[in-house]
N, C-alpha and C positions, 0 to 999 in steps of 0.2 A: 331293161325291157324296151322294146321298140315302140315309138309313138304310133298311134293309129293313123290311118289315112282319113283325111277329111273330105267329105263330099258335099258340094253345093248342088242341091237338087233344084233345078230351075226348069221344071217341066210344066206341062199344062198349056192350055190355050189362052189363058188370061182373059177369059170371056167377061169377067166382071170388071176388068181393067181396060175394056175397049180393044182388046187384042194386043196391047203393048206389054212387053215383059215387065213384070213388077220389079224385078231386081235392078232394072236400069233407071228406075225413078230415083230422084235425089231426095235425101233427107238431111237437112243441115248442111247442104252443099256437097255431100258425098253420095255416090250411088249405093243403093242397098246391097248389091252384090259385092262391092268393095268392102263395105263394113263387115259382111259375113266372112269374106276371105281373110280379113285382118284378124278377126276373132278366132277363126279356125286355125289360121297359120301360127298363132301363138302356142297351140297345143298339139299340133299334128305334124307328122313327118313329111306329108305330101298332101296336096289338094287336087281334086278333080272336079270338073263341072259335068253334071248329068243333065242332059237336055236333048230333046228331039229337034229343037229349033236349029235350022241350018246356020243361022248367023251366030249361034252360041260360041263358035270357035273364035270369034272376034271379041267377045265380051271381056275376057281376060286372057290374052294370047299366051301368057307365060304358063298357063295351066292346061293340062290335057283335057280333052272333051270326050265324053262317052255318051252314046245314044242308046236308048232301049232297043231291043230287038223289034218290038212291035209298038207303033205309036199309040196304040190303045192300051198298052200294058202299063203296069205301075213302074215308076222310075227305078225301083230296086232291081228290076230285071236286068239292068245294065251291068250289075255287079256279078252276074253269073258268068260273064266272059273274063273276068279278071283272074 
């Protein structure tokens, strides 16, 4: 059986975080997004980042980035293109 694809959903405006992406905050010295990528990478065949943030392509350059069709849509709408 093929391992599933892991998706790091990093959408939203981070309004409660002052507009800064929560995944880029550090916990114990590591960015949250890196911790999530490590956990997903251990059990998936591929990782993608789903975000409408233009800078998301630079968060983890080794992983493909997918944006939603509509910035007001739910993050899962990005998967309809796959």
